[in-house]
C-alpha positions, 0 to 999 in steps of 0.5 A: 535516475534517482526516482527509479532507483528509488521506485525499484527499492520501494517495490522491493521493499513492499514484496518483504512486507507482503511476505513477512506480514503472511509470515510472522503476522499468524503468530503475533499480536495485530496490535504489536505488529502493527505498532512495529510496522508504523514505527519503522515506517515513520522513522525510516520517512522521518528523518531521510524527509527532514534532510531531503524536504523543507519543513512546512505544515500550516497548524490548524483545526482544519489541518489536525483532523485530516492528519489524524484521519488519514493516519487512523482509518488510512493507515493504522485501521488499514494495517490493522486489517491487513495483518489479520486477514493477510495470513488466511491468504497465500502471499501471492493472491495478497499481492494481487489484491493490493495491486487492485488498490489503484484500479479501485481508487480510479473507479471511486474517482468517477464517483467523485467527479473525476475525469479519467485521462487514457493515460489512466485508462491505459494504466488500468488496463496494463494493471488488470492484464498483469493482475490476468498473467499473474493469476493464470501462471498461478492457476497452472502451477496448481492444476 
């Protein structure tokens, strides 16, 4: 299935991103590193999307402000913070922190009134178990 292949490719790319940020971000300027990340992702996302997706964006004040807000705060600022702070931890711990994102999203979604399904809860349990296994193995290797 093409979706499974894309998922694996995405996971591998994400792992490389974590490793490369951990290795190179401490030697680079944060703004330059973040700019290059945004440029590469934009190009690698934009070109295939033009070939595979029907492009329609309603241009109005709400859409433009929403896209700008998401682009600045959820992407650029988040990557700047990641690039600044990730070199202070090892890549395994950084990956664990990033893997916990869906768990925190689920917790915050409860506060805004979303209802968690059984599948969502089971997925959250698997994420937590995965993080626990990684921490236990890391602890044994270090001790």
